[in-house]
C-alpha positions, 0 to 999 in steps of 0.5 A: 652262539653255538648250535647246542645253546640255540637248541637248548633254549626253553620258553619261560613259563609264567609264574604260577601257571600249570600245564599238562602235556597233551595226551597222545593216542595209543600208538602215537609213535608207530614204526618209522623209517630210521637210519640214525638213532637219537644216540647217533648210531647207524642202523640198517634198513633193508628197503632204504639203505640203498639210497644212502649206500654211496654217501661219502664222509664229505657229503655227511659233513655237508649235511651237517653244515647245511643244518648248522647254518640253517639253524643259525640263520633261523636264530638270527631271523628270530632275534631280528624280529624280536628287535623290531627289524621283521614283522614276523618270523616262522622258525624251523628250529628242530625241523632241520633234518626233515628239510635238509634231508628232503631238500638234498634229495631233489634234483636241479630240474625238480620243482619245489612248492614250499609253505612259509617255513622251508628255510632249509629247503630254500638253502638246499635250492640255492636261495640266498637266506637274505632273500627270504627276509624281505617278505617278513620285513614287508618290502616285497612279496618274495625276494627271489625268482622262483624259476631261477632255482625251481623253488616257488615263492613262500605260500602263506595260505595254508595248504593251497600250494599242494594244489599248485604242485599237483597242477604243475606235476600234471603239466610235467607229465603231459610235457613228457619230462622225467622231473618230479615235484615236491610239495611241503605242508604241515600236520595242520594243513593236512586237514585242509580241503585243498590237500584232500583235493590235491591227493585226489587229482594227483592219484587219478592223474598219476601226477609225479608229485611227492607230498612231504608233510612235516608233522611237528606235532602242533598246528599252532596250539592244536595237537596232532590227535585233533587232526587225525585218528590214525598216523597221517601217512596212512591217509594215502591209502584211501587215495590209492598211493603209498605213504611212509612215515620217516624219522623227521629228526634223522637227516639220513632217513629223510634223504633216503625216503625222499630219494625213493619217493622222487624216483617213483615219481620220475618213473611214472609211478605217481604220488607218494605221501611222506610224513616226517615225524618231527617237532617244532621246538620253538613257537609256531611264529614269533606271534605265538606263545607255546608255553600256553598250550604245551609242557616243558617236559614234552620239549625236553624229550624232543631235545634229546632227539635233536637232529644236529647233535645226533649227526655230530655224534655219528660224525665224531664216532665214525672219525668223519669230522674233527675239531678243526671242521667244527671250529671252521664251521662255527666261524662260518656260522658267525659270518652268516649271522653277521651278514644276515643282520647287515642285510636286513638292517640295510633294507628300506622301511616298507611303504606303509601305504602300499597295502592300499594299492592294486586292491581294485583295478579302478579304485574303490570308495571304501579303500579310499576311506580306509587310506584316509583314516590310516593317513590321519592315524600316521599323522597323529604320530608326527604331531606327537613328535613335533617340538621334541 
């Protein structure tokens, strides 16, 4: 399974279906920070070049490796869900640059609050990819200690992690530490009241937090123009702190802008909103069918901006990587995929009755009734299997 073939996969359209691409408002793609074009050419930026000026060829290859292995892990998880090994999976396909660039901008003592799609950021923070899968298999509520990597457990409730991040950042400031906090959320979450409250509190208390919004154009089936009449990064103006839009498919730009924002926070200059303008090339989750609400042509246009292919083009043109590097990485990718499959299939089946535990401290008659009904339902399958 190669990077190129994974990126090029397209969802099938049912026969006879007719769809049109959602219309974008005028100015849907205003100026954004870009250091690497979709064609893989390095462009200058007077404000942000300094943040990647000392990056070495080895570090560039490292960013490429991060994105390739993250995409491979994501593809394996999607396949495992389709095979019934996971209950659900939220793919990051297309958003690798936003996550790897921002994740590599953090320091070890910074604290990260993710949603449920930040598999690339988890990779950057040293979380074993296999540990991300336990929750999606139903065997745990998160398979890692958040304090070990300063990477919080995945948050399913949309937008609530921005409040957690703001409170944590306020505490960091009161402790006198020079670390920063970063909170990830999507364009759909930007409409949540929790996010608005986070913006208010972080601004008033000058909290050292970066709000990193991955605008992947679709909040499940709702396009961005249903979320806002102006670019999302401009919302920061109303709260009194800076906002910036970055090319979310440009790993160098995401690295530079996030470094800048985190350094502002550490210097005591308060919050920043970063809008990473990117695209979700897959489904919202494996329970979603994007062919029902978006056109193939839209996806094809974004595939031409693929974050991995553009960095590979740059590496090859700059003689920073040879075929030996790419071949070795492909071997490593295959090994990662194999390990992920083995780890997931070795996980125990979840306890089906655990959902009824710890709902109420002292038990509840309705929960007892539901448990009994569920037990009878499970027993009906056992009866069907007898004698076969």
